[in-house]
N, C-alpha and C positions, 0 to 999 in steps of 0.2 A: 504494500500500500504506500502511495506517495505521501511523504510527510506534509503536514499543513504548511510548514515553512521550511525553506532550504537555504543553506549558506552557499552563495555563488560568488563569482569574481566581481560582480556588480553590487552585491549586498545581500540582505536578507529578503528572500523572494517567496511569494505565495503563488504557486503554479495555478491553482484553481481560480483564484481571484485575479491573477495576472497583474500584480502590483508588487512594489518593493517597499521596504521599511528602511528609512535613512540610507538610501543607496549612495555609494561613493563613486559611481560612474553614472552618466546620464541615462535615464530610462523614461518610458512614456508616462508612468504613473508612480508617484512617490508619496508615501505616507511618512510624515515628518514628526519626530518626537519633540524636538525643540529647535531653537534658532541658532545654536552654536554651529560654527562652520564645518566641524567634523561630522555633523549629523544632517545638516541642511546645506546642500551644495548646488551650485548653479548648473543649469543645463537640462533639467528635467522638463518634460512637456507640461505636466500638471502636478500640483502639490495639494495634499490634504493635510491639515494640521488643526490644532485647537484654535478657536476664535481669537484668543489673546496672542497667539503667535503670528497671526496674519500681518500686522503692521511691522513686526520685527523681521519677518521673512522679506517683506517688501523693502525694508530699509537695507537689508544686507544683500539681497539678490536682485533688487530692482522692482520699481513700482509696477512694471508691466508684466510680471510673471502671472501665469494662470494658477490661482490658488483658491481653495475652498476651505473655509473655517467652520468647524462644528463644535458645539458645546460638549462638555464631559458627559458621557453616558448615552449620547445619541447614537443609534445604530444605523449604519449604511450596509447595503448588501451588494456584492459584486459576484455574479455568476454562482449564487448559492453560498457564498462566504460572507459572514457577518463581521463587520469592523466597528469597534467603538474605542474611544479615547478616555483615559482615566487619569486622575491627578498623580503627578510624579514628585511635586514639591522641589524640583531642581532649580528652575528659574521661572519667571512669569511665562505662562503659556505652555510649560513643559507637560508632557503626557506619556503615559504608558499606552501601548497599542494592544488591544485584545482582539484576537482573530479566532473565529469559531467556524469549523467546517464539520457538519453533522453534529455529533456529540463531543467532538474533541476541541479543546480550547488551548491555545498557545498565547502567551503574553510576552511582549518585548518591552522591557523596562525603560529603554533609553537611559539617560542619567537620572538619578533620583537621590533624595535624602529624606529621612523619616521624621526629622524634627521640623515642625512648622515654623518658618521664619517670619510669619506675619504678613508676607507679601506674595509668596509663590504658591500658596495653597498647601493643604495637608495631603501627604502621600496616602494613597488608599490601596491596600493590597487587593489584588484581583485573583480569585480562585481559578486555578487552571491545572491541566495535566503537565504542561511543559512551560518552564519559565526561562526566558533568556535575560540574564541579568548582567549589568555592568559590575566590575569588581575593582574600580580604581584604587580603593584603599582596602583591598582584601587581605590584610595582615592584622594579627591581633594587636600590634603596637598602635594602630590607629583607632583611638576611641576619643571622641570629642567631648569637651566640657559642654554643659548646657549653654545655649546661646546667651542667656542673660548674664552669665559669669564672664563670657568672653567680651561682651560689650561693656561690662563693668570695668574690665581691665583696660579696654581701649579708652574709655572716658577718663580713667585715672591717669593714663599715660599722656593724654592730651592736656589735662590740667597741669601735670608736672612740667610738661614742655612749656606751657604758657608762663608758669612761675619762673622758668629759667630764661624767658624771653625768646623762645624758639617757636617756629611754626611746626605743625605736625603734618608730615607728608605720608599718606597711606597709599600703598600700591595695592590695587585690587582690579580684577578682570572687569572689562568695560561693560559686559552684558551679564548680569546676574549678581556678582559680588558687589559691584559698585552701588547698585540700587539697594541691595540689602544693607550696606553701610549707611547710605543716605537715609533710608527709612528708619533705621534704629538710632541714628544720631540727629534726627530732625529737630529735637527740642534743645539742642546745644545752644547756649547763648554766645555764639561766636560765628563769624562768617565762614561759609564753606565755599571753597573755590575748586574748580575742576579743569582737568585737561580736556581738550576738544573731543578726544575719543570717548570720554565719559559723558560729555554734554550732549552729544548727538543722540544716543539712545534715550538719554534722560528726557530730552525735549519731546521725543516721540511718545514716551510713556506718560509724561505730563498731559499731553494732548488727549490721551486715552482715559484720563481721569484718575490715574493712580495717585495715592496720597504720599507723594514725594515732596521734599522741601525745595524751595528755590535755591539755586546755586549760581555762582558767578563764573562764567567761562574765562579762563586765563588767555589773554591775548598779549601781543607785544606792547600794547598800550596800557596794560594793567599797572597802576602805580605800585612800586615795591612797598611803599609804606602801608598800602591796604592789605598786603599779604602777611604783615608782621603778626605773629601769634595766632594765625588763622589755621584752619584745617584745609588741607589740599588733598584731593583724590586724583590719582593718576594710574594709568595701566602699567603693568610690569615692564613693558617695552621702554618706558621712559627712564628706567633706572640707569644711572651712569651717563646720561646724555647731558649736553650743555643746557638743555631746557631747565634742568633742576637748579642751576647755579643761582638763578634769581631769588631763590627762597632762603638763602643763607641769612641768618643761622636757622637751621631746621633739624629735626630728628626724623629719621626714616623708619617707618613701620611696614611690615609685609603681612598681608592677610592671605593665608593659604593653608590648606590642610597639611602641606609638606612641612610646615613649621613645627609639626609634632616631632619631626626627626631632629635629634640633637646635631648641631653643627650647621643646619640649613641657614639660620639667621647669620651666623658668622661668615659663611661663604659669600653671602650677598652684601656684606658690609653694612648690615642693617642695625639699627639701634634697638628694635623690638620686633618680635615675630608673634603673630596671633594665629592659632590653629583654627581658622574659620573656613569651613569648606561647604560647598554646595553639593557635595556627594555624601552618600551614606558612609559611615565608618564601619568598622568590623562588626560591631554588635548590631548596627542598623541593617547591614547586608544579611546577617543571619536571621534577624527578626523578619525581614521582608520575605526571604525564602520560605521560612516556616509558615508564615501567614498565608502564602499562596496554596499550600498543600500540594505543591507540584511533585509529581513522581520522577520527573527528569529535569535537570537544570543544566543549561549551557551558560558558561561564564565568558564574558568578553572584556576587553581592554582593562589594563591595570594589572593587578596581581592575579590574573585569571587562573593560571596553573595552580598556584598555591591555594586559592580559594576552592577550586574544583576538587583538589586532593583532600582538603579538609572535609568537604561535604561527602565525598566517597567514604572516608574513614568513619563518618557518622551515619552511614546507612542510606545516603541519598545518591541516586545515580546522577553523575555529573560529568561534564566534559568541557574542557577549555577550547574556545574557538578563536582563531585569529581573524581580526577585522581591521578596518581602516579607521576605527574610532580612536579617540584619545589624542588628537593633535591640536586641541584648543583647550581653553580655560586651564584647569589645574594640571593638565597633562602635556602642556606645550613643550616639545623637546628642546627648543632653543632657550627655555627658561630653567631647565632642570640639570643641575650639576651632577656629575657621576658619583655614585656611591656603590661600590662593588656588590655589597650584600643586599641592596635595596633597589633592584632594577625591575620595573614592571615588564610584563611579557610583550607589551606593544613597543618595546625598544626605548621607552623614555626612562628616565631615572628619577627616583624619589628625592627631589631636592627642593624645588620651589616652583611655583608659578601661580596661575590664575590671577 
């Protein structure tokens, strides 16, 4: 019997429905879990995604793409195959894809986290026979503190910087992490400035009505005096560039799950590291797998082999699958310093990014 979903050189494919999920090569019909570029690529003839992902896909792929947005839980049918999207909690508009053919249900997680960040929605486990899960942080060393504690540490750090006459420069991925920072720091009694790469999606989301605070985009004309003791949010790619010189004196903080690993902050010459991730940690991955009741689990990107092996040892049929996911946000290879004993199976290293 042909499996409901297959792993092909173009991506995860449903033969009966003739569509792909997060394909990495152009296809006629693509179902997209979220708007990060390793999951949503240019060149597909038609896109299906969650309603909240539509403006983000148009921002990143072009306003003229053919895209259909549907709410969580609505079911579409292609050639006898049912498709529905369910909350993943990764970023705004992120979704898991439920595919049912006959009585068999497969779920593709996309990227997800189980803690509700207040902005991206609450992850909802979807019962299925087969679960295809990410495993970005699929090692026991990755266990996040509650979000409230992390933001408490960030606020304390900002206050200490202000007392020392410094600005607080936070590096955070432009789609997902930056909005999470802004949402949870919106009541700070201090100006928030942002790199242009942060401001562009911010303006799109403000136009959609999301409860994000106003920010000031940094331009060559921004007076240096205005930046003193302020909070500045920039993408990781800004680190070490001449763009940062205007903020002196400043303290540099990195927001990434890789900050859980000792030495990551030092390697990036940062003053502070905050283990804030938009991916599930070890316990979150295990919680999600258990909640689905899946009889078979496929693990993708990140520590997929280690996570699959653990599931096998605990009585769950599991297999690691190589995919083209994991080249954006917290898995960007250009941002990840090498560490021999902590190298995810997608070829990136557990050091830093997003």
